C-alpha positions as CSV (number, residue, x, y, z in Angstrom):
1,X,0.5,35.6,19.1
2,X,0.5,36.9,15.1
3,X,4.7,35.9,15.3
4,X,3.3,33.0,16.9
5,X,0.7,32.0,14.7
6,X,3.2,32.5,11.8
7,X,5.8,29.8,13.4
8,X,2.9,27.2,13.6
9,X,1.9,27.8,10.6
10,X,5.1,27.6,8.8
11,X,5.7,24.6,11.0
12,X,2.8,22.7,10.0
13,X,3.1,23.2,6.6
14,X,6.8,21.6,6.7
15,X,5.6,18.4,8.9
16,X,2.6,17.9,6.4
17,X,3.9,19.6,2.8
18,X,2.5,17.0,0.0
19,X,6.8,16.3,-0.5
20,X,6.1,14.5,2.9
21,X,3.0,12.9,1.4
22,X,4.4,11.8,-1.5
23,X,7.5,10.3,1.1
24,X,5.6,9.0,3.2
25,X,3.5,6.8,0.3
26,X,6.7,6.1,-1.1
27,X,7.7,3.6,2.0
28,X,4.3,2.3,1.4
29,X,0.5,2.1,1.5
30,X,0.0,1.3,5.4
31,X,2.2,4.2,6.3
32,X,0.6,6.7,4.0
33,X,-2.5,5.7,6.2
34,X,-1.1,6.2,9.2
35,X,0.1,9.5,8.2
36,X,-2.8,11.0,7.0
37,X,-4.9,9.7,9.8
38,X,-2.9,11.5,12.1
39,X,-2.6,14.3,10.4
40,X,-6.7,14.3,9.8
41,X,-7.4,13.6,13.0
42,X,-4.8,16.1,14.5
43,X,-6.4,18.9,12.3
44,X,-10.2,17.6,13.6
45,X,-9.2,17.7,17.1
46,X,-6.3,18.1,18.6
47,X,-2.5,16.5,18.8
48,X,-2.5,13.8,21.4
49,X,-5.8,12.7,20.0
50,X,-4.3,12.4,16.2
51,X,-1.2,10.5,17.7
52,X,-3.1,8.2,19.8
53,X,-5.1,7.3,16.4
54,X,-2.2,7.1,14.3
55,X,-0.8,4.9,16.9
56,X,-4.0,2.4,17.2
57,X,-4.5,2.7,13.3
58,X,-0.5,0.9,13.5
59,X,-1.2,-1.4,15.8
60,X,-4.8,-2.6,14.1
61,X,-1.9,-3.2,10.9
62,X,0.3,-5.0,12.8
63,X,-2.3,-7.3,14.5
64,X,-3.6,-7.9,11.0
65,X,-0.1,-8.8,9.1
66,X,-0.2,-11.3,11.7
67,X,2.0,-9.9,14.8
68,X,0.5,-11.1,18.1
69,X,0.3,-8.2,20.5
70,X,2.8,-9.6,23.0
71,X,5.7,-10.1,20.7
72,X,4.8,-6.2,19.8
73,X,5.4,-5.4,23.2
74,X,8.6,-7.6,23.6
75,X,12.1,-7.6,21.5
76,X,12.9,-11.8,21.7
77,X,16.1,-12.7,20.4
78,X,19.1,-14.8,20.9
79,X,22.3,-14.2,21.0
80,X,25.3,-16.6,19.5
81,X,29.3,-14.7,20.7
82,X,32.3,-16.5,18.6
83,X,35.4,-14.6,19.6
84,X,35.5,-11.7,16.9
85,X,31.8,-12.6,15.8
86,X,28.1,-12.0,17.0
87,X,25.2,-13.3,15.8
88,X,21.7,-12.2,16.7
89,X,18.8,-14.1,15.8
90,X,15.5,-11.9,16.6
91,X,12.2,-13.2,16.1
92,X,8.6,-12.8,17.0
93,X,7.9,-9.3,15.3
94,X,10.0,-6.0,15.5
95,X,7.8,-3.1,15.8
96,X,7.9,0.3,16.5
97,X,6.4,-0.2,19.7
98,X,9.3,-2.6,21.3
99,X,12.3,-0.5,19.2
100,X,13.9,0.7,22.8
101,X,14.4,-2.8,23.3
102,X,16.1,-3.4,19.8
103,X,18.3,-0.1,20.5
104,X,19.2,-1.3,24.0
105,X,20.4,-5.1,22.4
106,X,22.2,-3.4,19.5
107,X,23.8,-0.6,21.4
108,X,25.5,-3.4,24.1
109,X,27.4,-4.8,21.2
110,X,30.9,-4.1,21.8
111,X,32.8,-2.0,19.3
112,X,35.2,-3.5,16.1
113,X,33.4,-6.7,15.7
114,X,31.3,-8.7,12.6
115,X,27.9,-8.6,13.7
116,X,25.0,-10.6,11.9
117,X,21.9,-9.9,12.8
118,X,19.4,-12.9,11.6
119,X,15.8,-11.8,10.5
120,X,14.3,-14.7,9.1
121,X,12.7,-16.3,12.7
122,X,10.6,-12.9,12.8
123,X,6.5,-13.2,11.7
124,X,6.9,-8.5,10.9
125,X,9.2,-6.1,10.8
126,X,8.3,-2.5,10.5
127,X,9.5,0.4,9.0
128,X,10.7,1.9,12.2
129,X,12.5,-1.1,12.7
130,X,14.3,-1.2,9.8
131,X,15.1,2.2,9.6
132,X,16.8,1.7,12.6
133,X,18.2,-1.3,11.7
134,X,20.0,0.5,8.6
135,X,20.9,3.7,10.9
136,X,22.8,1.0,13.2
137,X,24.5,-1.1,10.2
138,X,25.7,2.4,8.9
139,X,26.6,4.0,12.0
140,X,28.7,0.8,13.5
141,X,30.7,0.4,9.9
142,X,31.8,4.2,10.2
143,X,33.3,2.7,13.7
144,X,35.2,-0.3,12.7
145,X,33.0,-2.9,13.1
146,X,30.4,-5.1,10.1
147,X,27.1,-5.9,10.2
148,X,25.1,-8.0,8.1
149,X,21.3,-8.1,8.4
150,X,20.1,-11.4,7.0
151,X,16.7,-13.2,6.5
152,X,14.4,-10.4,4.9
153,X,14.0,-12.4,1.5
154,X,11.7,-15.0,3.2
155,X,9.6,-11.6,4.0
156,X,7.0,-9.8,1.4
157,X,7.3,-6.5,1.6
158,X,4.7,-4.2,1.6
159,X,6.3,-1.7,-1.3
160,X,9.3,-1.1,-3.0
161,X,11.7,1.0,-0.9
162,X,14.0,-0.9,0.9
163,X,13.0,-0.1,4.1
164,X,9.0,-0.8,4.1
165,X,7.6,-2.9,6.3
166,X,8.0,-6.6,5.8
167,X,6.0,-9.4,7.1
168,X,6.8,-13.5,6.9
169,X,5.2,-15.5,3.8
170,X,2.4,-17.7,4.9
């Protein structure tokens, strides 16, 4: 039991080390609030309750920024194919709760094309989605394609971090 306790303490420290708090604050105050809420509620109760508190806070922040409940559950897009190029225009909100749909849509794009992802019609693009889009862009380009993200200049960023949550200017 002592060994198990030591492993759990070490793992907990790595997950919630001072460096993680600083890194999360760098991404934005909203991510920091979610992280702190999750850690504190987890310490006060248990892991599932802590995770639920973090998810509820994230939903509340997204609703405050103008995302509709329907848009948070559904990834909406239009696709326009032209031979060797594809344009995917997203609208509504790209948030953690519809990330699986975003991932499935982008992974269905054939390799080696010139892909343009338009985000100018989105109301909100959160950190999770931007992190995924950035990773997709790098991976797709390594496999011989080209990805261009467009339309984020019309959004306000929650911090100076390049992957911070962005919401449309009102």
